VOPAGU-2260 file (C-alpha; in pm, 1 decimal, decimal comma):
REM VOPAGU-2260
SITE   aa  ch    i         X         Y         Z
SITE  MET   A    0   -4968,7   14557,3  -14668,2
SITE  GLN   A    1   -4920,2   14796,4  -14374,3
SITE  GLN   A    2   -4578,3   14817,6  -14209,1
SITE  THR   A    3   -4574,3   14780,0  -13829,3
SITE  THR   A    4   -4344,8   15018,5  -13645,4
SITE  THR   A    5   -4167,8   14913,1  -13328,8
SITE  GLU   A    6   -4396,2   15143,8  -13130,1
SITE  ASP   A    7   -4701,1   14956,3  -13261,9
SITE  ALA   A    8   -4548,9   14615,4  -13186,2
SITE  LEU   A    9   -4748,0   14372,5  -12976,2
SITE  LEU   A   10   -4560,7   14222,9  -12682,2
SITE  THR   A   11   -4622,2   13906,4  -12483,2
SITE  PRO   A   12   -4669,5   13930,8  -12105,0
SITE  GLU   A   13   -4324,0   13774,4  -12065,1
SITE  GLN   A   14   -4164,5   14045,6  -12280,4
SITE  VAL   A   15   -4343,1   14319,9  -12086,2
SITE  SER   A   16   -4238,5   14166,8  -11754,0
SITE  GLU   A   17   -3877,6   14155,1  -11868,9
SITE  MET   A   18   -3891,9   14517,6  -11988,2
SITE  MET   A   19   -4023,2   14629,9  -11650,6
SITE  GLY   A   20   -3806,4   14403,6  -11437,4
SITE  ILE   A   21   -4104,5   14234,9  -11272,9
SITE  THR   A   22   -4252,6   13885,3  -11274,1
SITE  PRO   A   23   -4548,6   13788,7  -11494,7
SITE  LYS   A   24   -4747,8   13735,9  -11173,4
SITE  THR   A   25   -4685,8   14098,4  -11068,8
SITE  LEU   A   26   -4791,5   14214,9  -11416,6
SITE  ARG   A   27   -5121,3   14024,7  -11382,0
SITE  GLN   A   28   -5178,3   14183,8  -11040,7
SITE  TRP   A   29   -5104,6   14531,2  -11176,6
SITE  ASN   A   30   -5359,4   14474,4  -11455,1
SITE  GLN   A   31   -5622,3   14431,7  -11185,4
SITE  SER   A   32   -5526,1   14674,3  -10912,7
SITE  HIS   A   33   -5259,3   14929,8  -11015,1
SITE  ARG   A   34   -5381,1   15289,0  -11018,9
SITE  HIS   A   35   -5248,1   15338,4  -11375,9
SITE  ARG   A   36   -5371,6   15002,0  -11510,8
SITE  HIS   A   37   -5577,6   15177,9  -11779,9
SITE  LEU   A   38   -5249,7   15271,7  -11951,2
SITE  LEU   A   39   -5139,3   14909,0  -11988,9
SITE  ALA   A   40   -5468,7   14813,6  -12155,1
SITE  PRO   A   41   -5393,0   14451,8  -12247,4
SITE  ILE   A   42   -5545,1   14315,0  -12565,8
SITE  ARG   A   43   -5714,0   13982,8  -12497,1
SITE  PHE   A   44   -5761,9   13760,3  -12797,9
SITE  THR   A   45   -5862,4   13466,6  -12575,4
SITE  HIS   A   46   -5831,4   13409,3  -12201,9
SITE  LYS   A   47   -5482,1   13266,2  -12263,0
SITE  LEU   A   48   -5363,6   13488,1  -12549,1
SITE  VAL   A   49   -5284,5   13835,8  -12416,9
SITE  ARG   A   50   -5070,3   14101,9  -12583,3
SITE  TYR   A   51   -4964,9   14455,9  -12492,9
SITE  GLU   A   52   -4893,4   14745,6  -12726,3
SITE  ARG   A   53   -4535,9   14866,2  -12680,7
SITE  ARG   A   54   -4645,2   15232,2  -12676,0
SITE  ASN   A   55   -4889,6   15160,7  -12389,9
SITE  VAL   A   56   -4619,4   14984,9  -12188,0
SITE  LEU   A   57   -4379,1   15275,2  -12239,7
SITE  ALA   A   58   -4651,4   15524,1  -12138,7
SITE  PHE   A   59   -4720,0   15318,8  -11823,6
SITE  ILE   A   60   -4350,6   15313,5  -11733,0
SITE  GLU   A   61   -4321,3   15689,8  -11789,0
SITE  LYS   A   62   -4632,0   15764,6  -11581,2
SITE  CYS   A   63   -4508,3   15549,6  -11292,2
SITE  ARG   A   64   -4153,1   15682,7  -11297,8
SITE  SER   A   65   -4070,3   15865,1  -10978,2
SITE  THR   A   66   -3940,6   16218,4  -11007,6
SITE  TYR   A   67   -3716,9   16320,1  -10722,7
């Protein structure tokens, strides 16, 4: 049996929203219209069952981080 690392963990939309400090509604909107939406790349098992890979979420956050 293969061991899953925390980086490979699958997260629910609620967990991702909490990580980012946004609402689930905003997350859904970003999946459709954000310029870096390809980084989030949600995995859709069914139309109601959606998961996100932790490493993709972290990459999205890093890409969107402002550098001043």
